[in-house]
PyMOL Python script that loads the backbone (N, CA, C, O; Angstrom):
from pymol import cmd

cmd.read_pdbstr("""\
ATOM      1  N   MET A   1      12.770 -17.595  14.042  1.00  0.00           N
ATOM      2  CA  MET A   1      12.500 -16.360  13.413  1.00  0.00           C
ATOM      3  C   MET A   1      11.101 -16.702  13.719  1.00  0.00           C
ATOM      4  O   MET A   1      10.792 -17.875  13.926  1.00  0.00           O
ATOM      5  N   ILE A   2      10.240 -15.756  13.760  1.00  0.00           N
ATOM      6  CA  ILE A   2       8.621 -15.670  14.457  1.00  0.00           C
ATOM      7  C   ILE A   2       8.037 -15.822  13.106  1.00  0.00           C
ATOM      8  O   ILE A   2       8.466 -15.170  12.154  1.00  0.00           O
ATOM      9  N   GLN A   3       6.656 -17.026  12.962  1.00  0.00           N
ATOM     10  CA  GLN A   3       6.014 -17.030  11.749  1.00  0.00           C
ATOM     11  C   GLN A   3       4.745 -16.164  12.128  1.00  0.00           C
ATOM     12  O   GLN A   3       4.095 -16.435  13.138  1.00  0.00           O
ATOM     13  N   ILE A   4       4.463 -15.286  11.430  1.00  0.00           N
ATOM     14  CA  ILE A   4       3.057 -14.522  11.411  1.00  0.00           C
ATOM     15  C   ILE A   4       2.424 -15.177  10.356  1.00  0.00           C
ATOM     16  O   ILE A   4       2.902 -15.314   9.230  1.00  0.00           O
ATOM     17  N   ASP A   5       1.139 -15.654  10.808  1.00  0.00           N
ATOM     18  CA  ASP A   5       0.431 -16.051   9.847  1.00  0.00           C
ATOM     19  C   ASP A   5      -1.173 -15.061   9.688  1.00  0.00           C
ATOM     20  O   ASP A   5      -2.271 -15.465  10.070  1.00  0.00           O
ATOM     21  N   ARG A   6      -0.914 -13.828   9.081  1.00  0.00           N
ATOM     22  CA  ARG A   6      -1.825 -13.030   9.067  1.00  0.00           C
ATOM     23  C   ARG A   6      -1.556 -11.895   7.443  1.00  0.00           C
ATOM     24  O   ARG A   6      -0.583 -11.449   6.835  1.00  0.00           O
ATOM     25  N   SER A   7      -3.385 -11.829   7.282  1.00  0.00           N
ATOM     26  CA  SER A   7      -3.450 -11.044   6.095  1.00  0.00           C
ATOM     27  C   SER A   7      -4.474  -9.912   6.033  1.00  0.00           C
ATOM     28  O   SER A   7      -5.098  -9.626   7.056  1.00  0.00           O
ATOM     29  N   ALA A   8      -4.585  -9.561   5.426  1.00  0.00           N
ATOM     30  CA  ALA A   8      -5.701  -8.155   5.278  1.00  0.00           C
ATOM     31  C   ALA A   8      -5.794  -8.102   3.738  1.00  0.00           C
ATOM     32  O   ALA A   8      -5.000  -8.539   2.905  1.00  0.00           O
ATOM     33  N   ASN A   9      -7.086  -7.388   3.556  1.00  0.00           N
ATOM     34  CA  ASN A   9      -7.189  -7.084   2.385  1.00  0.00           C
ATOM     35  C   ASN A   9      -7.907  -5.518   2.328  1.00  0.00           C
ATOM     36  O   ASN A   9      -9.063  -5.513   2.751  1.00  0.00           O
ATOM     37  N   ILE A  10      -7.436  -4.339   1.913  1.00  0.00           N
ATOM     38  CA  ILE A  10      -8.167  -3.245   1.908  1.00  0.00           C
ATOM     39  C   ILE A  10      -8.722  -2.698   0.382  1.00  0.00           C
ATOM     40  O   ILE A  10      -8.180  -2.563  -0.715  1.00  0.00           O
ATOM     41  N   LEU A  11     -10.126  -2.452   0.921  1.00  0.00           N
ATOM     42  CA  LEU A  11     -10.703  -2.095  -0.614  1.00  0.00           C
ATOM     43  C   LEU A  11     -11.223  -0.560  -0.559  1.00  0.00           C
ATOM     44  O   LEU A  11     -11.882  -0.195   0.414  1.00  0.00           O
ATOM     45  N   HIS A  12     -11.013   0.060  -1.293  1.00  0.00           N
ATOM     46  CA  HIS A  12     -11.605   1.435  -1.472  1.00  0.00           C
ATOM     47  C   HIS A  12     -11.780   2.062  -2.920  1.00  0.00           C
ATOM     48  O   HIS A  12     -10.868   2.491  -3.628  1.00  0.00           O
ATOM     49  N   LYS A  13     -13.139   2.028  -3.219  1.00  0.00           N
ATOM     50  CA  LYS A  13     -13.448   1.929  -4.569  1.00  0.00           C
ATOM     51  C   LYS A  13     -14.081   3.118  -5.031  1.00  0.00           C
ATOM     52  O   LYS A  13     -14.770   3.745  -4.226  1.00  0.00           O
ATOM     53  N   LEU A  14     -13.964   3.511  -6.148  1.00  0.00           N
ATOM     54  CA  LEU A  14     -14.639   4.704  -6.973  1.00  0.00           C
ATOM     55  C   LEU A  14     -15.889   4.420  -7.978  1.00  0.00           C
ATOM     56  O   LEU A  14     -15.468   3.788  -8.946  1.00  0.00           O
ATOM     57  N   GLU A  15     -16.591   4.549  -8.025  1.00  0.00           N
ATOM     58  CA  GLU A  15     -17.761   3.741  -8.975  1.00  0.00           C
ATOM     59  C   GLU A  15     -17.884   4.397 -10.051  1.00  0.00           C
ATOM     60  O   GLU A  15     -18.442   5.487 -10.177  1.00  0.00           O
ATOM     61  N   HIS A  16     -17.172   3.519 -11.181  1.00  0.00           N
ATOM     62  CA  HIS A  16     -17.220   4.272 -12.707  1.00  0.00           C
ATOM     63  C   HIS A  16     -17.208   3.019 -13.478  1.00  0.00           C
ATOM     64  O   HIS A  16     -16.757   1.910 -13.192  1.00  0.00           O
ATOM     65  N   ALA A  17     -17.853   3.492 -14.598  1.00  0.00           N
ATOM     66  CA  ALA A  17     -17.555   2.816 -15.868  1.00  0.00           C
ATOM     67  C   ALA A  17     -16.194   2.736 -16.467  1.00  0.00           C
ATOM     68  O   ALA A  17     -15.970   3.527 -17.384  1.00  0.00           O
ATOM     69  N   SER A  18     -15.335   1.998 -16.142  1.00  0.00           N
ATOM     70  CA  SER A  18     -13.795   2.014 -16.523  1.00  0.00           C
ATOM     71  C   SER A  18     -13.790   2.015 -18.210  1.00  0.00           C
ATOM     72  O   SER A  18     -12.940   2.615 -18.868  1.00  0.00           O
ATOM     73  N   PHE A  19     -14.883   1.244 -18.778  1.00  0.00           N
ATOM     74  CA  PHE A  19     -14.728   1.206 -20.318  1.00  0.00           C
ATOM     75  C   PHE A  19     -15.185   2.574 -20.947  1.00  0.00           C
ATOM     76  O   PHE A  19     -15.399   2.695 -22.153  1.00  0.00           O
ATOM     77  N   ASP A  20     -15.324   3.638 -19.995  1.00  0.00           N
ATOM     78  CA  ASP A  20     -15.774   4.977 -20.947  1.00  0.00           C
ATOM     79  C   ASP A  20     -14.461   5.957 -20.786  1.00  0.00           C
ATOM     80  O   ASP A  20     -14.418   6.753 -19.848  1.00  0.00           O
ATOM     81  N   LYS A  21     -13.419   5.864 -21.719  1.00  0.00           N
ATOM     82  CA  LYS A  21     -12.356   6.748 -22.125  1.00  0.00           C
ATOM     83  C   LYS A  21     -12.563   8.140 -21.393  1.00  0.00           C
ATOM     84  O   LYS A  21     -11.687   8.432 -20.579  1.00  0.00           O
ATOM     85  N   GLU A  22     -13.242   8.726 -21.512  1.00  0.00           N
ATOM     86  CA  GLU A  22     -13.752  10.067 -21.319  1.00  0.00           C
ATOM     87  C   GLU A  22     -13.337  10.271 -19.455  1.00  0.00           C
ATOM     88  O   GLU A  22     -12.773  11.259 -18.985  1.00  0.00           O
ATOM     89  N   SER A  23     -13.820   9.009 -18.640  1.00  0.00           N
ATOM     90  CA  SER A  23     -13.829   9.406 -17.376  1.00  0.00           C
ATOM     91  C   SER A  23     -12.443   8.651 -16.831  1.00  0.00           C
ATOM     92  O   SER A  23     -12.267   8.360 -15.648  1.00  0.00           O
ATOM     93  N   TRP A  24     -11.555   8.403 -17.831  1.00  0.00           N
ATOM     94  CA  TRP A  24     -10.298   7.823 -17.033  1.00  0.00           C
ATOM     95  C   TRP A  24      -9.259   8.783 -16.802  1.00  0.00           C
ATOM     96  O   TRP A  24      -8.222   8.344 -16.304  1.00  0.00           O
ATOM     97  N   PRO A  25      -9.324   9.934 -17.050  1.00  0.00           N
ATOM     98  CA  PRO A  25      -8.268  11.205 -16.714  1.00  0.00           C
ATOM     99  C   PRO A  25      -8.708  11.517 -14.944  1.00  0.00           C
ATOM    100  O   PRO A  25      -7.897  11.659 -14.028  1.00  0.00           O
ATOM    101  N   GLU A  26     -10.146  11.560 -14.845  1.00  0.00           N
ATOM    102  CA  GLU A  26     -11.030  11.171 -13.592  1.00  0.00           C
ATOM    103  C   GLU A  26     -10.375  10.108 -12.218  1.00  0.00           C
ATOM    104  O   GLU A  26      -9.855  10.339 -11.126  1.00  0.00           O
ATOM    105  N   MET A  27     -10.629   9.261 -12.751  1.00  0.00           N
ATOM    106  CA  MET A  27     -10.373   7.990 -12.623  1.00  0.00           C
ATOM    107  C   MET A  27      -8.701   7.708 -12.049  1.00  0.00           C
ATOM    108  O   MET A  27      -8.277   7.131 -11.048  1.00  0.00           O
ATOM    109  N   LEU A  28      -7.975   8.446 -13.255  1.00  0.00           N
ATOM    110  CA  LEU A  28      -6.563   8.331 -12.590  1.00  0.00           C
ATOM    111  C   LEU A  28      -6.046   9.558 -11.593  1.00  0.00           C
ATOM    112  O   LEU A  28      -4.986   9.337 -11.007  1.00  0.00           O
ATOM    113  N   ALA A  29      -6.382  10.211 -11.470  1.00  0.00           N
ATOM    114  CA  ALA A  29      -6.614  11.459 -10.540  1.00  0.00           C
ATOM    115  C   ALA A  29      -6.599  10.760  -9.399  1.00  0.00           C
ATOM    116  O   ALA A  29      -5.605  10.702  -8.675  1.00  0.00           O
ATOM    117  N   TRP A  30      -7.908  10.070  -9.110  1.00  0.00           N
ATOM    118  CA  TRP A  30      -8.117   9.477  -8.037  1.00  0.00           C
ATOM    119  C   TRP A  30      -7.415   8.477  -7.353  1.00  0.00           C
ATOM    120  O   TRP A  30      -7.063   8.493  -6.173  1.00  0.00           O
ATOM    121  N   LEU A  31      -7.207   7.438  -8.357  1.00  0.00           N
ATOM    122  CA  LEU A  31      -6.326   6.595  -7.936  1.00  0.00           C
ATOM    123  C   LEU A  31      -4.657   7.023  -7.476  1.00  0.00           C
ATOM    124  O   LEU A  31      -4.059   6.445  -6.569  1.00  0.00           O
ATOM    125  N   SER A  32      -4.100   8.096  -8.267  1.00  0.00           N
ATOM    126  CA  SER A  32      -3.031   8.653  -7.989  1.00  0.00           C
ATOM    127  C   SER A  32      -3.017   9.083  -6.475  1.00  0.00           C
ATOM    128  O   SER A  32      -2.209   8.672  -5.643  1.00  0.00           O
ATOM    129  N   GLU A  33      -4.193  10.111  -6.216  1.00  0.00           N
ATOM    130  CA  GLU A  33      -4.485  10.458  -4.919  1.00  0.00           C
ATOM    131  C   GLU A  33      -4.315   9.652  -3.698  1.00  0.00           C
ATOM    132  O   GLU A  33      -3.732   9.928  -2.649  1.00  0.00           O
ATOM    133  N   HIS A  34      -5.099   8.353  -4.151  1.00  0.00           N
ATOM    134  CA  HIS A  34      -5.270   7.194  -2.957  1.00  0.00           C
ATOM    135  C   HIS A  34      -4.079   6.467  -2.663  1.00  0.00           C
ATOM    136  O   HIS A  34      -3.701   6.142  -1.538  1.00  0.00           O
ATOM    137  N   VAL A  35      -3.508   6.230  -3.761  1.00  0.00           N
ATOM    138  CA  VAL A  35      -2.286   5.351  -3.908  1.00  0.00           C
ATOM    139  C   VAL A  35      -1.394   6.410  -3.056  1.00  0.00           C
ATOM    140  O   VAL A  35      -1.366   6.189  -1.846  1.00  0.00           O
ATOM    141  N   ARG A  36      -0.954   7.083  -3.342  1.00  0.00           N
ATOM    142  CA  ARG A  36       0.115   8.155  -2.358  1.00  0.00           C
ATOM    143  C   ARG A  36      -0.834   8.212  -0.777  1.00  0.00           C
ATOM    144  O   ARG A  36      -0.153   7.710   0.118  1.00  0.00           O
ATOM    145  N   ALA A  37      -1.920   8.600  -0.384  1.00  0.00           N
ATOM    146  CA  ALA A  37      -2.460   8.575   0.838  1.00  0.00           C
ATOM    147  C   ALA A  37      -1.893   7.293   1.337  1.00  0.00           C
ATOM    148  O   ALA A  37      -1.022   7.422   2.197  1.00  0.00           O
ATOM    149  N   LEU A  38      -2.231   5.981   0.947  1.00  0.00           N
ATOM    150  CA  LEU A  38      -1.764   4.850   1.239  1.00  0.00           C
ATOM    151  C   LEU A  38      -0.519   4.490   1.786  1.00  0.00           C
ATOM    152  O   LEU A  38      -0.291   3.979   2.883  1.00  0.00           O
ATOM    153  N   GLU A  39       0.405   4.877   0.723  1.00  0.00           N
ATOM    154  CA  GLU A  39       1.885   4.763   0.906  1.00  0.00           C
ATOM    155  C   GLU A  39       2.374   5.592   2.088  1.00  0.00           C
ATOM    156  O   GLU A  39       3.029   5.068   2.989  1.00  0.00           O
ATOM    157  N   VAL A  40       2.033   6.980   2.087  1.00  0.00           N
ATOM    158  CA  VAL A  40       2.386   7.697   3.292  1.00  0.00           C
ATOM    159  C   VAL A  40       1.766   6.697   4.631  1.00  0.00           C
ATOM    160  O   VAL A  40       2.562   6.260   5.462  1.00  0.00           O
ATOM    161  N   ALA A  41       0.294   6.402   4.731  1.00  0.00           N
ATOM    162  CA  ALA A  41       0.260   5.753   5.801  1.00  0.00           C
ATOM    163  C   ALA A  41       1.232   4.345   6.117  1.00  0.00           C
ATOM    164  O   ALA A  41       1.678   4.198   7.255  1.00  0.00           O
ATOM    165  N   PHE A  42       1.426   3.680   5.415  1.00  0.00           N
ATOM    166  CA  PHE A  42       2.181   2.319   5.490  1.00  0.00           C
ATOM    167  C   PHE A  42       3.323   2.386   5.944  1.00  0.00           C
ATOM    168  O   PHE A  42       3.801   1.478   6.624  1.00  0.00           O
ATOM    169  N   ARG A  43       4.232   3.945   5.520  1.00  0.00           N
ATOM    170  CA  ARG A  43       5.701   3.837   5.201  1.00  0.00           C
ATOM    171  C   ARG A  43       6.257   3.758   6.503  1.00  0.00           C
ATOM    172  O   ARG A  43       7.040   2.830   6.705  1.00  0.00           O
ATOM    173  N   ASP A  44       6.033   4.462   7.328  1.00  0.00           N
ATOM    174  CA  ASP A  44       6.577   4.113   8.831  1.00  0.00           C
ATOM    175  C   ASP A  44       6.353   2.785   9.263  1.00  0.00           C
ATOM    176  O   ASP A  44       7.334   2.171   9.682  1.00  0.00           O
ATOM    177  N   PRO A  45       5.460   2.330   9.247  1.00  0.00           N
ATOM    178  CA  PRO A  45       4.919   0.807   9.922  1.00  0.00           C
ATOM    179  C   PRO A  45       6.130   0.176   9.354  1.00  0.00           C
ATOM    180  O   PRO A  45       7.182  -0.157   9.899  1.00  0.00           O
ATOM    181  N   LEU A  46       5.653   0.078   7.902  1.00  0.00           N
ATOM    182  CA  LEU A  46       6.531  -0.538   7.370  1.00  0.00           C
ATOM    183  C   LEU A  46       8.142  -0.859   7.352  1.00  0.00           C
ATOM    184  O   LEU A  46       8.789  -1.907   7.358  1.00  0.00           O
ATOM    185  N   ASN A  47       8.440   0.345   7.330  1.00  0.00           N
ATOM    186  CA  ASN A  47      10.166   0.571   7.664  1.00  0.00           C
ATOM    187  C   ASN A  47      10.672   0.271   9.223  1.00  0.00           C
ATOM    188  O   ASN A  47      11.816   0.004   9.592  1.00  0.00           O
ATOM    189  N   GLY A  48       9.509   0.395   9.988  1.00  0.00           N
ATOM    190  CA  GLY A  48       9.915  -0.314  11.111  1.00  0.00           C
ATOM    191  C   GLY A  48       9.645  -1.671  11.351  1.00  0.00           C
ATOM    192  O   GLY A  48       9.947  -2.258  12.390  1.00  0.00           O
ATOM    193  N   ALA A  49       9.104  -2.139  10.435  1.00  0.00           N
ATOM    194  CA  ALA A  49       8.939  -4.035  10.210  1.00  0.00           C
ATOM    195  C   ALA A  49      10.321  -4.398   9.819  1.00  0.00           C
ATOM    196  O   ALA A  49      11.054  -5.144  10.468  1.00  0.00           O
ATOM    197  N   GLY A  50      10.603  -3.839   8.755  1.00  0.00           N
ATOM    198  CA  GLY A  50      11.684  -4.075   8.093  1.00  0.00           C
ATOM    199  C   GLY A  50      13.105  -4.044   8.732  1.00  0.00           C
ATOM    200  O   GLY A  50      14.037  -4.780   8.405  1.00  0.00           O
ATOM    201  N   ARG A  51      13.127  -3.024   9.748  1.00  0.00           N
ATOM    202  CA  ARG A  51      14.313  -2.791  10.559  1.00  0.00           C
ATOM    203  C   ARG A  51      14.393  -3.838  11.617  1.00  0.00           C
ATOM    204  O   ARG A  51      15.432  -4.422  11.923  1.00  0.00           O
ATOM    205  N   THR A  52      13.399  -4.004  12.073  1.00  0.00           N
ATOM    206  CA  THR A  52      13.001  -5.419  12.753  1.00  0.00           C
ATOM    207  C   THR A  52      13.477  -6.672  12.537  1.00  0.00           C
ATOM    208  O   THR A  52      14.290  -7.341  13.175  1.00  0.00           O
ATOM    209  N   LEU A  53      12.756  -6.934  11.384  1.00  0.00           N
ATOM    210  CA  LEU A  53      13.414  -8.107  10.560  1.00  0.00           C
ATOM    211  C   LEU A  53      14.876  -8.263  10.221  1.00  0.00           C
ATOM    212  O   LEU A  53      15.387  -9.383  10.244  1.00  0.00           O
ATOM    213  N   ARG A  54      15.654  -7.060   9.868  1.00  0.00           N
ATOM    214  CA  ARG A  54      16.831  -6.995   9.312  1.00  0.00           C
ATOM    215  C   ARG A  54      17.499  -7.336  10.874  1.00  0.00           C
ATOM    216  O   ARG A  54      18.257  -8.305  10.899  1.00  0.00           O
ATOM    217  N   LEU A  55      17.265  -6.589  12.200  1.00  0.00           N
ATOM    218  CA  LEU A  55      18.096  -6.893  13.546  1.00  0.00           C
ATOM    219  C   LEU A  55      17.753  -8.507  13.657  1.00  0.00           C
ATOM    220  O   LEU A  55      18.740  -9.224  13.824  1.00  0.00           O
ATOM    221  N   GLN A  56      16.565  -9.110  13.589  1.00  0.00           N
ATOM    222  CA  GLN A  56      16.304 -10.463  13.879  1.00  0.00           C
ATOM    223  C   GLN A  56      17.391 -11.353  12.998  1.00  0.00           C
ATOM    224  O   GLN A  56      18.216 -12.072  13.562  1.00  0.00           O
ATOM    225  N   ASP A  57      17.311 -11.238  11.642  1.00  0.00           N
ATOM    226  CA  ASP A  57      18.200 -11.875  10.756  1.00  0.00           C
ATOM    227  C   ASP A  57      19.769 -11.673  11.071  1.00  0.00           C
ATOM    228  O   ASP A  57      20.571 -12.601  10.958  1.00  0.00           O
ATOM    229  N   GLY A  58      20.129 -10.380  11.473  1.00  0.00           N
ATOM    230  CA  GLY A  58      21.486  -9.762  11.757  1.00  0.00           C
ATOM    231  C   GLY A  58      22.189  -9.277  10.617  1.00  0.00           C
ATOM    232  O   GLY A  58      23.348  -9.358  10.212  1.00  0.00           O
ATOM    233  N   SER A  59      21.056  -8.708  10.192  1.00  0.00           N
ATOM    234  CA  SER A  59      21.802  -8.136   8.637  1.00  0.00           C
ATOM    235  C   SER A  59      21.593  -6.625   8.527  1.00  0.00           C
ATOM    236  O   SER A  59      21.528  -6.106   7.412  1.00  0.00           O
ATOM    237  N   GLU A  60      21.471  -5.795   9.812  1.00  0.00           N
ATOM    238  CA  GLU A  60      21.309  -4.405   9.708  1.00  0.00           C
ATOM    239  C   GLU A  60      22.551  -4.038   8.995  1.00  0.00           C
ATOM    240  O   GLU A  60      23.489  -4.834   9.041  1.00  0.00           O
ATOM    241  N   GLU A  61      22.665  -2.986   8.375  1.00  0.00           N
ATOM    242  CA  GLU A  61      23.748  -2.367   7.938  1.00  0.00           C
ATOM    243  C   GLU A  61      24.435  -1.151   8.902  1.00  0.00           C
ATOM    244  O   GLU A  61      25.444  -0.558   8.520  1.00  0.00           O
TER     245      GLU A  61
END
""", "prot")
cmd.dss("prot")
cmd.show_as("cartoon", "prot")
cmd.util.cbc("prot")
cmd.orient("prot")
C-alpha cells in the first residue's frame, strides 16, 4: 500500500461575535451554505480516492 504523508488545512471565516445570540441565525445560514459548497467540491475527488483504495485492497464490491 502507498503511504502518503500529506495534510492540508482549509480556513474560511465569518467575522462575528459568536456570543451574540441575535447573530446566530445569520452565522448558521453562512455555515450551512459553505459546508454544502465544501461537500460539493470534495465529493467527486473523495469518491475517486475511495474507489482507488478499495481497488488496491481488493475490496471493490
